C-alpha positions in Angstrom: -8.7 2.2 -10.4 -7.4 1.0 -13.8 -3.7 0.7 -14.1 -1.6 1.8 -16.6 1.8 0.8 -16.1 2.0 -1.8 -18.9 -0.1 0.6 -21.5 3.4 2.3 -22.3 1.6 6.3 -21.4 5.0 7.4 -20.5 7.7 5.0 -21.6 10.7 7.1 -20.0 9.0 7.2 -17.1 8.5 3.8 -16.9 12.1 2.8 -17.6 13.0 5.7 -14.9 10.7 3.9 -12.4 12.0 0.3 -13.3 15.3 1.2 -11.9 13.7 3.3 -8.9 11.9 0.8 -6.9 14.2 -2.1 -6.1 16.4 0.5 -4.7 13.5 2.1 -2.3 13.8 5.8 -4.0 12.1 8.0 -5.8 13.7 11.4 -6.7 11.5 12.3 -9.8 8.4 11.7 -8.6 6.6 15.1 -9.4 6.7 14.5 -12.9 6.3 10.5 -12.9 3.3 11.2 -11.5 1.6 14.1 -13.2 3.3 12.2 -16.8 0.2 9.7 -16.7 -2.5 12.0 -16.2 -1.8 14.2 -18.8 -1.1 11.4 -21.3 -4.6 9.5 -20.4 -6.5 13.4 -21.0 -7.3 13.8 -17.4 -9.2 16.5 -16.6 -10.0 16.7 -12.6 -7.2 14.8 -10.1 -6.8 13.8 -6.8 -3.6 13.7 -5.2 -3.1 11.2 -1.8 -0.1 12.2 0.6 0.3 9.8 3.3 2.1 11.6 5.7 3.6 10.1 8.9 6.0 7.5 10.4 7.7 4.8 8.0 6.6 7.3 5.0 8.3 9.1 2.9 6.3 12.6 3.7 7.1 12.8 8.1 4.8 15.7 8.4 1.9 17.6 7.5 3.7 21.0 7.3 6.1 18.7 4.6 3.3 17.5 3.4 1.3 20.6 2.8 4.8 21.8 0.2 4.6 18.6 -1.2 1.0 19.1 -2.2 1.4 23.0 -3.6 4.0 21.7 -6.1 2.0 19.6 -7.2 -1.1 21.7 -7.2 1.6 24.6 -8.9 2.8 22.2 -11.5 -1.1 20.7 -12.6 -1.9 24.0 -13.0 0.8 25.0 -15.6 -0.8 21.5 -17.4 -4.6 22.8 -17.2 -5.4 20.1 -14.6 -7.2 20.6 -11.7 -6.1 19.2 -8.6 -6.9 18.4 -4.9 -4.3 17.1 -2.3 -5.3 15.7 0.4 -2.9 14.4 3.5 -4.0 10.9 4.9 -2.7 8.8 8.6 0.3 7.3 7.5 1.8 5.8 10.7 0.4 2.2 9.7 -0.4 0.9 6.8 -3.6 0.8 5.0 -5.4 -2.0 4.7 -3.7 -5.4 5.0 -2.2 -6.5 2.2 1.2 -5.5 0.4 2.3 -6.9 -2.8 0.7 -7.2 -6.2 -1.9 -9.9 -6.3 -2.6 -9.9 -2.4 -3.4 -6.4 -2.4 -5.6 -7.2 -5.9 -7.4 -10.3 -3.4 -8.1 -7.4 -0.6 -9.2 -4.3 -3.4 -11.8 -7.1 -4.3 -13.0 -8.2 -0.9 -13.3 -4.7 -0.3 -15.7 -4.0 -3.2 -17.7 -7.2 -2.1 -18.0 -5.6 1.4 -15.4 -7.2 3.2 -12.8 -4.9 3.6 -11.4 -3.5 6.9 -12.8 0.0 7.8 -9.5 1.7 7.5 -9.2 0.8 3.8 -12.8 1.2 3.1 -13.0 4.9 4.7 -9.6 6.6 3.0 -11.5 4.7 -0.6 -14.4 6.4 0.3 -12.7 9.7 1.3 -10.3 9.8 -1.7 -13.2 9.0 -4.2 -15.6 11.7 -2.6 -12.8 14.3 -2.9 -12.9 13.6 -6.6 -16.6 13.6 -7.2 -17.2 16.6 -5.0 -14.6 18.1 -7.6 -16.9 17.1 -10.3 -20.3 18.0 -8.5 -21.6 14.7 -8.2 -22.4 14.0 -4.6 -18.8 14.2 -2.1 -18.4 11.0 0.3 -21.9 10.0 0.8 -22.1 9.4 -3.1 -18.8 7.6 -3.1 -20.2 5.4 -0.1 -23.6 4.8 -1.5 -21.6 2.8 -4.5 -20.1 1.3 -2.5 -22.6 -0.6 -0.2 -25.1 -1.2 -3.2 -22.4 -2.8 -5.5 -22.1 -0.2 -8.1 -18.6 -0.2 -8.0 -18.1 -3.4 -7.6 -19.8 -3.9 -11.0 -18.0 -1.4 -12.6 -14.7 -2.8 -11.7 -16.1 -6.0 -12.9 -16.7 -4.3 -16.3 -13.1 -2.8 -16.7 -11.6 -6.0 -16.0 -13.0 -7.7 -19.0 -12.4 -4.6 -21.5 -9.0 -5.2 -20.5 -9.9 -8.9 -21.5 -10.0 -10.8 -17.8 -12.1 -12.7 -16.1 -15.3 -10.2 -14.9 -16.4 -13.2 -12.3 -13.2 -13.5 -11.1 -12.9 -13.9 -6.8 -10.5 -12.8 -4.5 -9.6 -16.4 -4.2 -8.7 -17.1 -8.0 -5.7 -14.9 -7.6 -2.3 -17.2 -6.9 -0.1 -16.2 -4.5 3.5 -17.2 -3.3 3.3 -20.9 -1.9 6.7 -20.7 0.4 5.3 -18.9 3.9 6.2 -18.0 6.5 4.4 -16.7 9.7 5.1 -14.7 12.2 3.3 -14.8 15.5 3.4 -13.0 19.3 5.4 -13.9 21.5 3.6 -12.5 24.4 0.6 -11.0 25.7 -0.3 -7.2 24.7 -0.9 -4.9 22.6 0.4 -3.9 18.8 2.3 -0.8 19.9 3.5 -0.1 16.6 4.5 -1.7 12.8 7.0 0.2 11.0 5.4 1.3 7.3 9.2 1.4 5.8 10.4 -2.4 7.2 6.8 -3.7 5.8 7.5 -2.0 2.8 11.5 -4.0 3.0 10.3 -7.1 3.4 8.0 -7.3 0.2 10.6 -6.5 -1.7 13.0 -9.2 -0.2 10.1 -11.5 -0.7 9.9 -10.7 -4.2 7.4 -7.9 -4.5 6.2 -6.6 -7.3 8.2 -8.5 -9.8 6.8 -11.5 -8.5 3.2 -11.2 -8.1 2.6 -13.7 -5.7 5.5 -12.1 -3.5 4.4 -10.1 -0.4 3.0 -9.6 2.9 -0.2 -10.3 4.7 -0.6 -8.3 7.8 -3.5 -9.5 10.8 -2.8 -6.8 13.2 -3.7 -2.9 14.0 -2.0 -0.6 15.9 -3.9 -0.5 19.0 -4.8 -4.5 18.7 -5.0 -6.8 21.7 -2.7 -9.9 21.1 -2.2 -13.2 23.0 1.1 -15.2 22.9 1.1 -17.6 19.6 -1.5 -14.8 18.0 -0.7 -14.6 14.1 0.9 -11.1 13.7 1.5 -11.2 9.1 2.9 -13.7 7.2 5.4 -13.1 4.2 4.8 -14.8 1.2 7.3 -15.5 -1.7 7.7 -17.3 -5.0 10.8 -18.5 -4.2 12.8 -20.3 -1.3 15.9 -18.2 -2.0 14.2 -14.6 -0.9 11.9 -16.2 2.0 15.8 -17.3 3.4 16.2 -13.9 3.4 13.2 -12.3 4.7 13.9 -15.0 7.6 17.5 -13.6 7.9 16.0 -9.8 8.1 13.6 -10.9 10.8 15.6 -12.2 13.1 17.6 -8.5 13.1 14.5 -6.6 13.0 10.6 -7.3 13.1 8.5 -4.7 11.7 5.3 -5.3 14.2 5.9 -4.3 18.4 4.0 -5.7 20.9 4.0 -4.2 24.7 1.8 -4.4 27.1 1.0 -0.4 27.1 3.2 2.6 28.3 2.2 2.0 31.9 3.6 -1.5 32.5 6.7 -1.7 29.8 7.9 2.1 29.1 10.6 0.0 27.1 9.7 -1.0 24.4 12.9 -2.3 22.9 16.5 -2.8 23.1 18.4 -1.2 20.0 21.1 -3.3 18.8 23.7 -2.8 16.0 22.2 -1.7 12.7 21.5 -5.1 10.5 24.0 -6.0 7.7 22.6 -4.7 4.1 21.5 -8.5 2.2 22.1 -8.7 -1.1 20.5 -11.1 -2.6 21.4 -12.3 -6.5 19.6 -14.2 -9.0 20.4 -16.1 -12.8 
C-alpha cells in the first residue's frame, strides 16, 4: 500500500480534503477517490465499502448503490473496478491515528496482527489478485505468512527514503496519554465507530502524527473491572484535556453483563455541548 497524499497527484482534491477532514464531512468522495487512481495510471481497483453502525454507509442496500455509482464512473474512466461491502459495526484492528496505524500495519505484516485486520486485508488483496488472475485470497495469505508482503513493504519504505529496517516501536507516538478502564465486569456490547474517530480528531489526528486511539477490546470480549478498554494519545496537554471533557459525557466502548442480565444499557443524557479548541 502506497500513500499518495504528499505527491500532489490531485492538487485540487488535496485542498478540499484539508477542509473536509477536520469537519468530518466528505461530499466529493467519488471524484476524490477516483482522481488519484487515474492520476497514477491504475488499471484495476478494489473499492472497500465499510458498512454498519457508526460508518458513513449504514446498510448493504446503500452500499450496493454506492458501489454501482463508483463502478459506472470507473468504467467511463477506463478503470476495471470491483467493490466489496465489508463489516463496519466496530473498528477493524485496534489503532486509530497515523503513527499508531503505521505501527499496527508493520506488526500485522510481521505476523502479529489481529484476526479481523488480517482477514480483511487478505480478503481485499485476494479480490485484486483474482481480478488479474494471480491466485486470489490463498495467494494473498501465503504472501503474508511467508514474509513476502513484509519484504515488499520494506522495499517501498526504502524507495521513499525511509529506514527499511524500521520496527513498530521506532515510530513515535504522543507522550500525553489517557487510559480508560472498565468500571464493571461484563462483556463489550458495543463500540461506537464515529465516537472513536471523533476522539482521535480531538486528540490531534491526523495532523499530529502521534495522536490517536488504541483499542484493547472487541465486541463480545469479556472484561473485568479495571481492565483497560482504550488509550488516547496526544501531543499536547490541551488536546488531551479536551478529550477528557468529551469522555465525561460519552464513552465509545459500552460494557454490560449480557442482554439477559441487563436490558438497559445506559440512560440517555442531554446532548453534550460542542467542544471547540483553538490553537495559535
